[in-house]
C-alpha positions in Angstrom: 1.8 6.0 -11.3 2.0 5.9 -7.5 4.9 6.4 -5.1 7.6 3.8 -4.9 8.1 1.9 -1.7 9.2 3.6 1.5 10.3 1.9 4.7 10.6 2.9 8.3 12.0 0.6 11.0 11.0 0.7 14.6 13.0 -1.5 17.0 12.4 -2.8 20.4 9.1 -2.8 22.2 8.7 -4.6 25.5 7.7 -7.8 23.7 10.9 -8.1 21.6 9.0 -7.2 18.4 10.6 -5.0 15.8 8.3 -3.3 13.4 9.0 -2.4 9.8 6.5 0.0 8.2 6.1 -0.2 4.4 4.2 2.3 2.3 3.4 3.0 -1.3 3.9 0.6 -4.3 5.5 -2.6 -3.3 7.3 -4.3 -6.2 10.7 -5.9 -6.8 12.4 -2.6 -5.8 11.2 -3.3 -2.2 13.5 -6.3 -1.9 16.6 -4.1 -1.4 14.7 -2.0 1.2 13.5 -5.0 3.1 17.0 -6.7 3.0 18.6 -3.5 4.4 15.9 -3.2 7.1 16.0 -6.9 8.1 19.7 -7.5 8.3 20.4 -5.8 11.6 17.1 -6.9 13.1 17.6 -10.6 12.5 20.9 -10.7 14.4 19.8 -8.4 17.3 19.5 -10.5 20.4 16.5 -8.6 21.7 14.4 -9.0 18.5 12.2 -12.1 18.9 9.7 -11.3 16.2 9.4 -9.0 13.2 6.2 -7.4 12.0 5.9 -5.6 8.7 3.1 -3.1 8.9 1.6 -2.9 5.4 -1.4 -0.6 6.2 -0.1 2.1 3.8 0.7 -0.3 0.9 -1.5 0.8 -2.0 -0.1 -1.6 -4.6 1.7 -5.0 -4.6 2.7 -7.0 -7.6 4.4 -10.4 -8.0 7.8 -8.7 -7.3 6.4 -7.4 -4.0 5.1 -10.8 -3.1 8.5 -12.3 -3.8 10.1 -9.7 -1.5 7.7 -10.7 1.3 8.4 -14.4 0.8 12.1 -13.8 0.8 11.9 -11.7 4.0 9.9 -14.5 5.7 12.4 -17.1 4.7 15.4 -14.9 5.8 13.7 -14.5 9.2 13.0 -18.2 9.5 16.6 -19.0 8.7 17.5 -16.9 11.8 14.7 -18.5 13.9 12.7 -15.2 14.0 9.0 -15.3 13.1 8.0 -12.6 10.6 4.5 -11.6 9.7 2.6 -8.9 7.8 0.3 -6.8 9.9 -2.5 -4.4 9.1 -3.1 -5.7 5.6 -5.7 -3.6 3.8 -8.5 -5.1 1.7 -6.5 -5.0 -1.6 -3.4 -6.7 -0.2 -5.5 -9.1 1.8 -7.3 -10.2 -1.4 -3.9 -10.7 -3.2 -2.6 -12.8 -0.3 -5.7 -14.9 -0.1 -5.8 -15.5 -3.8 -2.2 -16.6 -3.9 -2.4 -18.8 -0.8 0.2 -16.6 1.0 -2.2 -15.3 3.7 -1.6 -18.4 5.9 2.2 -18.0 5.6 2.5 -14.2 5.9 -0.4 -12.9 8.0 -0.3 -13.3 11.8 -4.0 -13.6 12.0 -4.8 -15.7 8.9 
C-alpha cells in the first residue's frame, strides 16, 4: 500500500496563480485536504487561478476523481479557474478514459 495523500500550498506568483502540490495516493481522503487548501485561496483577492500540481500522484481512484471535480466546482463558484498540472501518464490515462481531461487539464 502506498502513501496517503499529502498536500503543499504555494501562494502568489506574479501571475496571480496559487499552486497546490499533491503527492501520493489520491482517494476520498484527499477531499478534506483539498477543501482545507482551497478555502483561503478562493477568497484571496490576489489569487486569479489555482493549479493543482499532480506530478507526484502515484494512484487515483474514483474518490480522488470526485475530490478533483468538487475542487473544480468550488473554484468555479468563486469565479476562479482551477486546473490540474503535470499529470503523469497514469493519471492522464484515467482522466482521458473518464472524459475529465477536458474539464480538469489546462492543456487538454
